[in-house]
C-alpha positions, 0 to 999 in steps of 0.5 A: 591532182585535178578537180571536178571541172565546173562550167560557170558564167561565160563558159556555161553560157557559151558551151554550145558555141564552144563545141560547135567551133572546136570539136569537129563532127561533134553533132554528127557523133551525137546524132548517131548515139540513138542508133549505136544504142538502138539494140539496148533492151532496157531503155534507161540511160544515165548521162554523166556530165550531161552539161546543157543536155545535147546528147539527151536531146537526141534520145528524147527525139528518137523513136525509142522511149528512153527514160533518161537521168542526166547528172552534172556538177554545174548548176548553170549548165543544168539550167540550160538543160532544164529549159530544153526539157521542161515539157518532157516527163522522161528526163530527170536532171541531177545537180551533182556527180555520178556518186550522187545517183543511188547505186541501187538503181541500175541503168541499161546504158550510159554516156560519158562525153568530153569529161575524162580529159579533165581528170587525172588517171586515178580520178578517171578510174574512180569515175569509170568504176562509179558508172559501172556500179550503176549499170546492169551486167551487159549494159552499153557504155558510150564514151567520147573524149580526147584520146591518144599519146606520143607522136601519133597524138601530136600528128592528130593535133595538127590535123585537128587545127586544120578542121577548125573554121577558117575564121577562128582567131589565131591566138585562140587557136594557139591557146586551144592547141596548147591546152589540149597538148599540155593542160588536159589529161589525155591518155593512150587507147592502151591505157584507156583499155586498162582502166576499162578492165579495172573498172568492170567493162569489156574491152572498148571498141573505137567506132568514131574518130575526129582527129584527137576526139574518139568515141568508144563503145563497151559493155559492162561485165 
């Protein structure tokens, strides 16, 4: 059984540098989020596992007037986010998990980026259900995570290692590859579709892929 991943100390302080190094096209993906969700009528957004607020930042700076609630269990990550948005009256940050958000409040959209791979299959389903419970019918849900299984996943892992900066420490790269392949809870797209259906979402559409990192768009049933 896995546990909620809480980034503290050096992991929290170095998170932005971590994603810059190890997740190819991460910022490109974030930059597209307001465009992917531009047709959402109810501009209320729930960002689950918002971390330092990188995705929130894109919506704050978009032309649409989004009202954003971010939730994360790491106080040190949220401290960075609060510093980013200290002058914004459209961002609410909650120290906790998604079930700490009142389910009576329904959002028009939600994001879940780089969270599911820390959770086992049962926990993935519980989290997806909790998000669905806080969305309006037809609301949009964007998820990005390590996805895949079997031989195709292993081939994408090899490609991933070629996309990292050429000056990364070889030992760190080796450890990162091992963690992705053997320590994190990645699942196939087929299994992800099953979990979405059980949680109350329509079939997800993959609209982004950078090696093992895939982005999906789905609607709440």
